[in-house]
N, C-alpha and C positions, 0 to 999 in steps of 0.2 A: 504493500500500500504506500510505502514511503516514496518510491519513485513517482507514483501517480499524484500524491499530495504535493511533491516538489514541483512537478510540471504544472499542476493547477495553480500553485502559489506564484510560479514564474509568469504564468499567463495573466493572472490578476495584476501582478506588478507591472507587466508590460502594458496592460490596458491603462492602468493608473498613470503611468509615465508617458506612454506613447500617444494616447488620445489627445491630451492637451497640446502636445507638440504638433501633432497632425492638424488639429484645429487651428492652431496659431499660424501654421504654414499656409493653410487654405485661406485664412483671413487675410494674411499679408498678400497672397497672390491675387485674390479677387476684390478685396476691400481695402486696398493699400492706403494706410495713413488717413482713413476717413475720420473726420471730426465734425462736431456741431459747433458752429459759430453763434448763430442765433436760431433757435427752433422755428421752423416754418419760413425762414427768410434766407439764411446763408449756411451752406455746408462747404467743407473743404476736403481735399483728398490729393493723393498722388494719382498716377494713371491707373484707373480701374480696368479690370478685365470686362469683357462683354457681360458675363454673368454678374459681376459686381455692380456694373452700371444698372443692369435690369433690377437688381435687388434694391439699389438706392432709389430708383424711380418708384418701385412698388412700395417700399417701406417709408420713404420720406416725401413722396409726391413730387420729386424733382421735375420742374417745368423748363428750366434753363440750364445749359451747360456753358461755362466760360472756360475755354482752354487757353493756357499761357504757353503752349508749345508751338513750334514751327520747324520746318525742314532746315537742315544745315545748308543745303544748296537752293538757290533761288527758284529753279525750275522743278525741284523735286516735290513730291507729295509730303505733307507733314506726317510725322510718325503716328499720329492718332487719327488719320484720315478715315479709317473704318468707323471710328466712334462718331465722327461728324456725319457720315452717311447714315448711320443708325439713328442718330438724333433727328435728322431731317425726315427719315422714314416714319419715325414715331411722332412726328409733328411737335418736337420740342424746339424751343428757341436755342440757337447755338451761335456763340460768338468766339472768334479767335483773336486774341490780343498778342500779336507777335512780340517776342522779347525786344525791348529797346533799352538804350543806355539810360541810367538813372542820374547822370551827371552831364553838365555841359559847361565849358569854360566861359561861354557867353551865350545869351539868348535862351529860348525855352529849352527845358530838359525834354529830350525825346520821349521818355516814358510818360510824361504828363498827358499826352494825347490818349494813351491807354487808360490812365487813371480817370480821365474825363469820361471815356466810354464806359468804364466799369461803373462809375457813379450813375451814369444815365440809365444803365440796366437796372441797378439796385433801386433807383428812385421810383421805378414804375412797378407797382404791385402785381401787374399781370405776369411778370417774370418770376415771381416767387413761387416756390422755393428755388434758389439758385445754388448750383454746385460749381465751385471754382477749383481748378486743378492745374498742376504742371506735371512733371514726371515723378518727383519724390513727394511732393505735397508739403515741402518744408520751406523752400527758399523763395521762389517767385510767388508762390501761393501765400506764404507767410507775409510778404510785403503788402500784398493787396488786402489781406485780412486785417493788417495793422491799420491801413487806411479806412477800412470799414469801421473798425473800433473807434477811431478818432472822429469819423464823420457821423456815425449813427448812434453809437453808444457813448459818445462824448468822453472817451478816455483821453488822458493826457498822453503826450508823445512817449514819455518814458515807460508808462504802463503798457502801452501798445507794443513797444519794442521788447519789453520783457517777455510778453507772451510769444512773440515771434521766436525769441531765443530759446525759451523752454519747450517750444513745440518742434524743435529740431534744427533750427538755423544756427548751428554751433559756431560758425565763423562769422556771424553777423557783425561783430564789433571789429573785425579785421577788414571788412569790405566797406571802404569809406564812401563809395558812391551811393549804395542803397542806404547805408546808415545815415549819411548826411541828409539824404532826401527825406527820410522818415523823421529824423530829429528836428528838421526845420519845417516839416509839413504843417500847413495852416488850414484846418478844416473850414468849410464854407460857413458854418454857423458862427464861428468866431468873427469872421469878416462881417457877417450880417449884424451881429450884436454890436460890433464897433461902429458900423454905419448908423444903427439905431441910436446909440449913445450920442454920437456926434449931432444927429438931427435934433435930439432932445435938448442939447445945450445951446442950440442956435437961438 
């Protein structure tokens, strides 16, 4: 009986250890770095598998996908082209914000055009809930989620930066372009409040 009992014990042990590892692997594969920013409004992730995207649509009611990915070569299809086609087939809104520089020695910062479009999408409730993603779901995605926090949740810059860092952007404080943009970012409500205050003092 002892060999049978030993085999049974080993099988139980393998299940206890193996099932969570298997589940974690499946979750990472299909639901990569998926997080809630604000329930019913904004979710973030890395590149999801087709099954992962279907699950997000089903469980969270995703109506809009904003991708921050683009092809390395100008004439090549983006790496998530199949996702874009799937979204259009399912009649989801789909927007592609191609990576742009977060710094400029003079004139407008190229990434500001993307930020403007991002805010236009989030401003319109017809797009909610929105899923924004890049490849890993930590760097580009983190930057846009920081802007969301400052614009819609009225977080201060440092609080938004801290969330970006703890959510996986480990080298944020070494990347002066993104860091500088977010540190000096001025949300629209601050500008509006200042204009209102000026008007009241006239």
